[in-house]
C-alpha positions as CSV (number, residue, x, y, z in Angstrom):
1,M,68.5,46.3,111.0
2,F,69.7,47.0,107.5
3,F,68.2,43.1,106.0
4,Q,64.5,44.7,106.7
5,K,65.2,47.8,105.4
6,K,66.4,46.4,101.7
7,N,65.6,43.3,100.2
8,L,68.2,40.1,100.3
9,L,67.9,39.8,96.4
10,S,68.2,43.3,95.9
11,F,72.0,43.4,98.1
12,F,73.0,40.6,96.6
13,L,72.3,42.1,93.1
14,E,74.4,45.5,94.2
15,Q,76.8,43.1,95.8
16,Q,77.9,41.2,92.5
17,K,77.4,45.1,90.3
18,K,80.2,46.0,92.7
19,L,82.3,43.2,91.5
20,T,81.6,43.5,87.9
21,L,82.9,47.3,87.7
22,L,86.1,45.9,90.1
23,N,86.8,43.5,87.1
24,S,86.4,46.0,84.6
25,N,88.3,48.4,86.2
26,Y,91.7,46.1,85.1
27,F,90.0,44.5,81.9
28,S,87.3,47.2,79.6
29,L,84.5,45.8,78.4
30,S,85.1,46.5,75.0
31,D,88.1,43.9,75.4
32,K,85.9,41.8,77.4
33,R,83.5,41.6,74.1
34,Q,86.6,41.0,71.6
35,L,87.8,38.6,73.7
36,A,84.6,36.7,73.4
37,E,83.9,37.2,70.2
38,N,87.8,35.8,69.2
39,I,86.6,32.4,71.4
40,F,83.3,32.2,70.0
41,L,84.5,32.5,65.6
42,R,87.2,29.7,66.7
43,N,84.6,27.4,68.4
44,K,81.8,25.1,67.0
45,T,78.2,25.8,67.1
46,K,77.2,25.1,70.0
47,Y,73.8,23.5,71.0
48,N,71.5,25.7,72.7
49,L,69.0,24.9,76.2
50,N,66.0,24.0,73.5
51,H,67.8,21.1,71.7
52,K,68.5,19.9,75.1
53,I,64.7,19.4,76.4
54,E,62.6,19.8,73.2
55,N,62.1,15.7,72.8
56,K,62.0,15.0,76.7
57,K,58.6,15.1,78.9
58,Y,60.4,17.2,81.4
59,T,64.3,17.6,82.6
60,L,65.5,18.0,86.2
61,I,68.6,20.0,87.2
62,P,69.3,18.9,90.4
63,N,71.7,20.7,92.3
64,Y,73.9,23.8,92.0
65,I,77.7,23.2,91.7
66,H,79.9,25.2,93.6
67,D,82.5,26.5,91.5
68,K,85.1,25.2,94.6
69,D,83.3,22.1,94.3
70,F,83.5,21.6,90.6
71,C,87.0,20.1,89.8
72,S,86.1,17.3,92.7
73,L,83.9,15.9,89.5
74,F,87.3,15.2,88.3
75,D,88.6,13.6,91.1
76,T,88.1,9.6,89.6
77,E,87.5,8.5,86.0
78,V,84.1,7.6,86.3
79,N,83.3,11.2,87.4
80,I,84.9,12.2,84.2
81,I,83.0,9.8,82.0
82,D,79.7,11.1,83.8
83,F,81.1,14.6,82.8
84,N,81.5,13.7,79.5
85,N,78.0,12.8,78.6
86,K,76.5,14.5,76.1
87,D,73.1,14.7,77.6
88,D,73.9,16.1,81.4
89,I,73.3,19.7,82.0
90,F,75.2,21.4,84.6
91,C,74.0,24.3,86.5
92,L,77.5,26.5,88.5
93,F,76.6,28.5,91.0
94,T,79.9,30.4,91.4
95,S,81.4,34.6,91.2
96,P,84.0,34.9,91.1
97,L,85.6,31.7,89.8
98,H,87.8,29.4,91.1
99,E,91.5,29.2,89.5
100,E,90.9,25.6,88.4
101,W,88.4,26.3,86.0
102,L,89.6,26.9,82.9
103,E,92.1,24.4,83.5
104,K,89.4,21.5,84.0
105,I,86.9,22.7,81.3
106,S,88.9,21.8,78.8
107,I,87.6,17.8,79.4
108,K,83.9,18.9,78.8
109,H,82.1,17.0,76.3
110,E,81.7,19.7,73.3
111,D,77.8,18.9,73.8
112,S,77.2,19.2,77.4
113,L,75.7,22.6,78.6
114,V,77.3,24.3,81.7
115,L,75.1,27.1,83.1
116,R,76.3,29.8,85.4
117,S,74.0,31.0,88.2
118,G,74.8,33.9,90.3
119,F,73.5,37.3,90.8
120,F,74.3,39.1,87.1
121,T,72.7,41.5,85.4
122,Q,75.1,42.7,82.8
123,E,76.7,43.0,79.7
124,Y,80.3,41.9,81.3
125,E,79.2,39.5,82.8
126,I,77.8,37.9,79.6
127,Y,81.1,38.0,77.8
128,D,83.3,37.1,80.9
129,S,80.8,33.7,81.5
130,I,81.5,32.8,77.4
131,I,85.4,33.6,77.9
132,H,85.6,31.3,80.8
133,G,83.6,28.3,79.4
134,F,80.0,28.8,80.1
135,D,77.3,27.8,77.6
136,G,74.7,29.7,79.3
137,M,73.8,31.6,81.9
138,F,70.9,32.8,84.3
139,I,69.9,36.6,84.4
140,Y,68.0,38.2,86.7
141,C,65.0,40.6,85.6
142,Y,64.8,42.5,88.8
143,N,64.4,46.2,88.2
144,L,65.6,45.5,84.1
145,D,63.5,47.3,81.6
146,K,62.5,45.5,78.4
147,Y,65.2,47.7,76.4
148,Q,67.5,46.2,78.4
149,I,65.9,42.4,78.3
150,Q,66.0,43.0,74.6
151,Y,69.5,44.3,74.1
152,L,71.2,41.2,76.2
153,T,69.5,38.5,74.0
154,E,70.6,40.3,71.2
155,I,73.8,39.4,72.8
156,G,73.1,35.7,74.0
157,R,71.6,35.1,70.5
158,E,74.6,36.8,69.3
159,F,76.8,34.4,70.4
160,H,74.7,31.4,70.6
161,F,74.8,31.6,74.1
162,S,71.7,30.4,76.4
163,I,70.6,33.1,78.9
164,I,67.7,32.4,81.2
165,F,65.9,35.7,82.8
166,I,64.4,34.7,86.4
167,I,61.6,36.4,87.5
168,H,59.6,36.9,90.3
169,N,56.3,38.4,89.8
170,K,53.5,39.6,86.9
171,K,55.7,42.8,86.5
172,E,59.0,41.1,85.5
173,L,56.8,38.8,83.9
174,Q,55.0,41.2,81.3
175,T,58.0,43.2,80.9
176,V,60.3,40.3,79.3
177,L,57.4,39.2,77.7
178,D,57.4,42.5,75.5
179,T,61.1,41.5,74.5
180,D,62.4,38.1,72.3
181,A,64.2,36.9,75.0
182,P,63.5,32.6,74.3
183,Y,64.0,31.0,77.9
184,I,62.5,32.7,81.3
185,A,62.4,31.0,85.1
186,I,60.0,31.2,87.1
187,S,61.7,31.9,90.6
188,G,60.2,30.1,93.9
189,Y,62.4,32.4,95.8
190,N,60.4,35.1,97.7
191,P,62.4,37.6,97.1
192,H,62.8,40.0,100.1
193,N,64.0,36.8,102.6
194,F,64.5,34.1,99.9
195,S,62.4,31.4,101.8
196,H,60.5,29.2,99.2
197,D,57.1,30.5,97.7
198,S,56.0,27.4,95.9
199,S,52.9,29.7,94.8
200,I,54.8,32.1,92.7
201,F,54.7,28.9,90.6
202,F,51.4,29.2,89.8
203,Q,50.1,32.4,89.9
204,L,52.8,33.4,86.8
205,A,52.9,29.7,85.2
206,N,48.8,30.2,83.3
207,L,49.9,34.1,82.2
208,L,53.3,32.6,79.9
209,P,51.8,32.1,76.6
210,K,51.0,28.0,76.1
211,T,54.5,27.8,73.8
212,T,56.8,28.9,76.4
213,N,59.3,26.0,77.5
214,L,57.9,26.7,81.2
215,M,60.8,26.5,84.0
216,A,61.0,26.8,87.2
217,W,63.8,28.2,89.2
218,A,63.0,26.5,92.7
219,G,64.5,25.2,95.7
220,L,64.7,21.7,97.2
221,L,61.3,20.4,96.0
222,E,59.0,17.5,97.1
223,N,58.5,14.7,94.2
224,S,54.7,15.1,94.5
225,K,55.9,19.0,94.5
226,K,57.8,17.6,91.3
227,T,55.7,16.0,89.5
228,L,52.5,18.5,90.3
229,L,54.8,21.4,87.8
230,N,55.4,18.7,85.6
231,N,51.7,17.7,85.4
232,I,50.9,22.0,84.7
233,G,53.2,22.2,82.3
234,F,56.6,23.2,83.5
235,K,59.7,21.8,81.8
236,V,62.4,21.8,83.5
237,I,63.6,22.4,87.1
238,F,66.4,24.3,88.7
239,E,66.3,22.9,92.1
240,A,68.8,23.9,94.2
241,R,70.0,21.4,97.7
């Protein structure tokens, strides 16, 4: 009965906000930002997502890596070598973070990108992601206005941190286009029940500026669908399996 009255995306976003609020009670926003600044100043300038995709016809991010499974990438020497490939972009779906994350991320190739995926919408979560070694993250535009999106964009720019804004409809698209957010991903999920809806890609793709690097936030796709998305201009496909 509950899920018939509230869409699933809204529910998950609200749960994440509650988790973030609990965390902020122990570690304030100002303290989180200060720690993120300290880490940023110690590190080299990072490659952003655009550097990774600008010379490729398109990039397929094969699947989300759940936090509990992430550490298994380091169980064998072969996997360590694979993960140190500087061309790799990993998408880690996680909240809260596994306790072994900090220990394992240190051997990541400095030019690899690890993107954080979850139901995030807030400034605090950006700083938290920077602190834990991520190079970028996905943020939902759901219920954010253009001022909030612009503010989060500026934070990402300040920390050389790639933020990709996920949109589901024309209203969210127009809102994010009123900012200078660098990365927009069109979701192929229905926000009400998380069923796959590939029609959203085609409805919104033509409304984006031609200079935009089209990104698809997709479910598991057949090769023919991936080829079709590539043919209409999608540069990156984030594919969950």
